[in-house]
N, C-alpha and C positions, 0 to 999 in steps of 0.2 A: 831183308837185305839192307845194308847201310847205304844211305844216299851217296856217300863218298866213294863207294865201290864202282869201278868202271867195268861194264860188261864186255869183257874181251871175247868176242864171239865169232861164230861162223854158221851159216846155214848149211844143213845137210838134208838131203831128201829122205823121206820116210822109207821108201823102198830100199835105198842104199843101207840105211840103218838096219833093216831086217836082213838083207842079203849078205853084207860083208862088214859087220861092225868092227872086226879085227883090223881090216884094212884102214878104216877111218881112224882108229886109234893109232895105228902105226904111222900114218901120215902126220897126225897132229901131235904126237908125243914130243917131238923136238920144238914145238911152237909154244908161244905164250897163251894160246887160246884156252879158255876156261869154261866158256858157255857154248852150247850147241842148240841151235834153233831147228827142231825136227819138223820139217815142212816139205811136202804135204804128208801128214800122218793120217792114215785111214782109221779114224778113231772108232768107227763102227765095226772094225774087223781086227781089233788089237790082238786077238788070240789066233788069227789065221796064220797057218804055217806056210813059209815059203819053200822053194825047192830044197833048201839046205836043212829044213826041219825047224828053223827058228821062227818065232813070232815077232811082231813089232815090239811087244813088251820085252822079249828076250834081248832084242837089239838095244833098247833103251837101258835095260839093266846092265848090259855089258859096258855101255858108255859111262853110266853112273859108277859102276864098280871101278872104272879106270879114272875116276876123279872129275868127271864133267858134270856141270850143272845144266839144267834143261829148260828151254823155252819151247812150247809147242802150241800151235794154233789148233783149236778144237772146232769140230763141226764145219770144216771147210766144205763149201758147196760144190765140189767136183763130182762128176758122175761116178767115178770109181769109189767115192765115199758114201754119197747119199742116194745113189741110183738116179733114175729119171723121175723128177718131180713134175707131175702134170698140174695144170691150172686148177682143176677141180679138187686136187688134194693139197693145195697150197696151205690152207688154214690148218689142216691136220699136221702138215710138215712143220709149220711154225710152232705148234704146240708140242710136238714130240721132240723138238730140239732140246728141251729141258732134260728129258729122260736120257737121251743119248749123251748129252754133255755130262750129266751126273755119273752115268755108268763109266764113261771113259776116264773122267777126271779122278774117280775113285781108284781105278786100276793103276793109272799112271802115278798118282801120288803115293800109293803103297810101294811101288817099285823105287821111286826116287827117295822116299823117306828111309827105306831099308838100308840105303847106303849113305845117309846123312847129307845128301846133296840138296841144292836149292832148286826151286821150280817156279816158273811163271807160265800161266795159261794165256794163250792168245784167243781172244773172243772173235771168232770167224777170221776173215782174211780179205784184204783189199775191199773195204766196204763202201768206197766211193762209187757213184753211179757209172763213171766212164769205164772202170775196170769190170764191173758186173755186166755191162752191156757188151763190151768188146769180147769178153770171155765166153759169152753165150751166143755170139753171132754164128749163123750157119757157116760151116767150114772150119770154125775154131772149136766151138762147143765144149769148152773147158767146163762150163756149166751147161748141162745138156739141153734143156728146153728153153728156147729163146724167150717165149712169152712169160714164163714163170720168173726168170731173173730180171727181165725188164720191169715187171710189176713190182718186184722187191726193190729194185734200184731206184725207181721213181716214186715209191710210196714210203716215205720215211717212217710213218707210223707203223706200218707192217714190218719193215726191216728192223727197226729198233725193238719191236716186240720180240722178234726172233733173237736178236742179239742179247737182250736182257734175259730171255729164257736160258740161253747158253751161259751167261754170266751167273745166274742164280744156280744153275746146275753145278758149275765149277765151285762156287762158294759153299753150297750145301755139302758137296762131296769132300771138300777140303777147306775148312774155314780159314786156315792160315794162308790160303792161296793168294799170290799176287797176280795181277791180271793186266793185260794190255790189249790194245786194238791198233791195227796199222792202216795207214792211208797212203795211197799212191800220190806223192807230192810233186806232180808234174803240172806245169802251167801251160797257158795258151801258146807261148813262144815255141816250145819244143814238142807239143803234143797235138795242137789244133788240127794241122793239116792231115795227119795220119788218122785221127779220130773221125773227123768230118768225112774223109774219103771212104773209110770203112762203113760208116753209117749210110752214106749216100748209095752204096751198093744195094741196100736193103730197104729202100724207101717204101715199097709196097707193103712189105711185112710190118714195118714200123707203123704204117697207116692203119693196118688191121689191128694193131695193138694200141691205137689212138696215141701214138707217140709222135710229136712234131719235132723235127730236127731244129727248125728255126726257133721254136719256143724253148727248147731244152739245152741247146748246145752251150750257151754261156755258163749256165749253172753247172752242167756236167764237167766242163773243163776246169772250173774254179775249185781246186781242192780245199781251199780255205772255208768254203761253204759247208763242206762235210765236217770239217773240224768243229764248226759251231754246233752242228747237230750232235756230234759226239759229246762235246762238252755238256750240252744240256740234257742229253738222253741216255748216256752210258757211263756209269761210274766206275771206270777202270783206273788202275794205279798209274799206268804208263801209256804213252802214245808212241807208236813206232812209225817212222817215215820210210816210204819206199821210193828210191830214186833210180830211175832208168831214163836218163835225160835224152839220149839219142840212140835208142835201140833200133829205130826205124831207119834214120838217115846215116848214122854212124860217124859222120864227119860234118863239121868240126867236132872234136871231142869236147864234151861239156863236163860238168862236175863242179865247177867253181861256185855255182849257185846253191849248193847243198847246205852250206853253213848258215846262210841267211834264213833258210827255211826252218831251221831248228829254232831260231829266235822267234820267227813268226808263229810257229806252232805252240811254243811255250807261252807266248803272250796271249794267244787266242784261247788256249785251253786251261792254263794255270797248272799244267801237269808236267812231270818229268818226261823228257823226250830222248829217244835213242834212234839210231839208224838201223831199222829192222831188216831192210833189204837195200842193197845198191849193187849195181853191176853193169858190165859192158859186154855185149856179145861179140865173139870173134867170127861169127858166121858171115860169109861173103857169097853173094850170088856170082854167077859167072861174069855178068856185066860189071859188077862192083870190083871184082878182081882185076879185070882189064883196065877199068877206069882208074882205080887207085894206083895201079902200076904206071899208067901213062902220066898221072899227076904226081908221081913219085911220093906217094903217101907212105908212112911207116907201115910195117907189117901189122896184121890184126893183133898179135900179141903185144906189140909195142904201143898200139893205140889203146888197148885195154889197160896197160900199165899207166899210160898218160891219164886215163880216166881216174884211176886210183890215186895218182899223184894229185890231180886237181881236187878230187873229192875229199881226201883225207887232210890235205893242207887247208881246205876251206872250213872244215869243222873245228880246227884247233882253237880258234878264238871263241867258240860257242859252247854251250853247256849240253852237248850230247853226252848221255851217260853210258853209251855203248855202241859198238859197231858190229854188224853181221852181214858180211858180203854174201851175195848170191852168185855162185853156190860153190861148195867145196869141190864136188865131182860132177862132171857132166859126161854124157855118152853120145858123141856125135854120130855113132852108127845106128842109134835108135831114132826112128821117125818121130817128129814132133810138129805140132801146129801152133803157131808158126815155127818155121825151122830154126829161127834165131834162138829158140828156147834150149836147143841142144848144145849151145856153144858159150854159155855163160861161165862154165866151170873154171876155177883157178887150177884145177887138175882135170885133165881129159883122160878118159878111160876108153881104150879101144875094145873090139869084140873079143880079144884074147886076154883081157884084163890088164894089159900093159898101161902104165900111167905116164902121162906127159905133163910136167909142171910148167905153168905159164910164169913169165917174169913177175906178174902182179902178185903171185903167191908169196914169194920171198919179200917183196917190198912191203906188203901188208903186215907180215909178221915182224919185220924189222921196226916198222912204225908202231905197231902194237906193243912190242917189247919196250920201246922208249917211253910209250905212253904210261904203261903200268909198272915200269921199272923191273922188267924181267926179260932179259935178252933171249932170243931163240937159240937153241942148242945148235952146234955146228956138226 
C-alpha cells in the first residue's frame, strides 16, 4: 500500500459479513468507503456455515468481489472464537496461537488475492491492560475466564509472546502481509472513574489473582505505556487507535482530543497511525432519558453526530492515514453486555431487518468524500 493512500474505511462485524454481505454492499455502494475492517472475525471457524449457508470466508469473498479491501484482526480472544481458556492451559494457548493464526491468514489471503484486493492483518485486539481486564470482568466476560486475561494483561512478556506468535503466523502464511495492532487510546480524564469503579466491585477476586488496584491503576490507565511496549516488542507496520471518549457518561460529548493522540502515538512509536475504531453509543438508560430531557440535551443521534464532528475535525491537522468508525450496523434488539455495545451503529437494524440511518452516517461519508476527492452518490 502506498503511504499516500488514505484508508477510507468502516468497521463491520464478522457475523454480519457472514449473515448478510449483500446488505452491507448495498448500504456502502453509494459511499466513498473502500476498506472494511471485519471485526470480530471468528478466525478459528472460518468455514462454519451460518443459517443462510454462507461461511465467514464466503462473506469476505463477496466483499472483495465488490471491490472492498480488507483489514481483519486475527486471534481475538473472545469466548466465541477461542473458547474458555483456563489458567492451566494458558501456556499451551499462547503457543497454539501461531498455528491458528497461520491457518486463518492463509485462508483469508487466498480469498482476498483471488480478487486482487489489499489486505491488512490485525494482531489481536485492544491489547492494553485496561481493555483486557474490563472485558474479562464477571458480568461482562467478553474474554471468558477472568484470571487468564488478567494474567496476560499484567504480564507483558507473556502477552507479547502470544502477539508475536500471531504475527509470525500471519507473515509465514502471507509474506506480503501488512500488519497492525490497535490500542484503546483513552486517558485518565475520561476513563479513570469508570475503570476504577468497575475494578472496585471485584476487589476480592483481584486479591486472589494478586492484582493490586492501587499498584496498577496508573499504569493501566496510561495508554502511552502500552504504546512503548508495542514499539519495543511487536514489529507491526501500523498502529490503530481506538477512541471511545465518553461511552460511559455520554455527556459532554468529547472527540476533540482525538487528533492530538495521533501525534503522540506517531512520536512514541515511529509508525504510521490510523483511527481503527471510534464511536459514540446512542444507548440511554431510563434515568438518562429523563435527565437529558430535563436538561434539554440533544437527541442521542444528534449527540452521536456531534462526536463525529468533533472527532473528524480534530484529526484533519494530523497524519492519520485512515478512519474506521465503529460500527456500520448494530442490532439494538440483541442483548449485549454492557448494553451500550448494541447502539454504536451508524445504521440500526431491527428484528425485521429494517434499517434506520443515523445522521452521523451521512456526515461521515460527506467528510470522507472531501478527504479522498470522491463524493458520495446521491
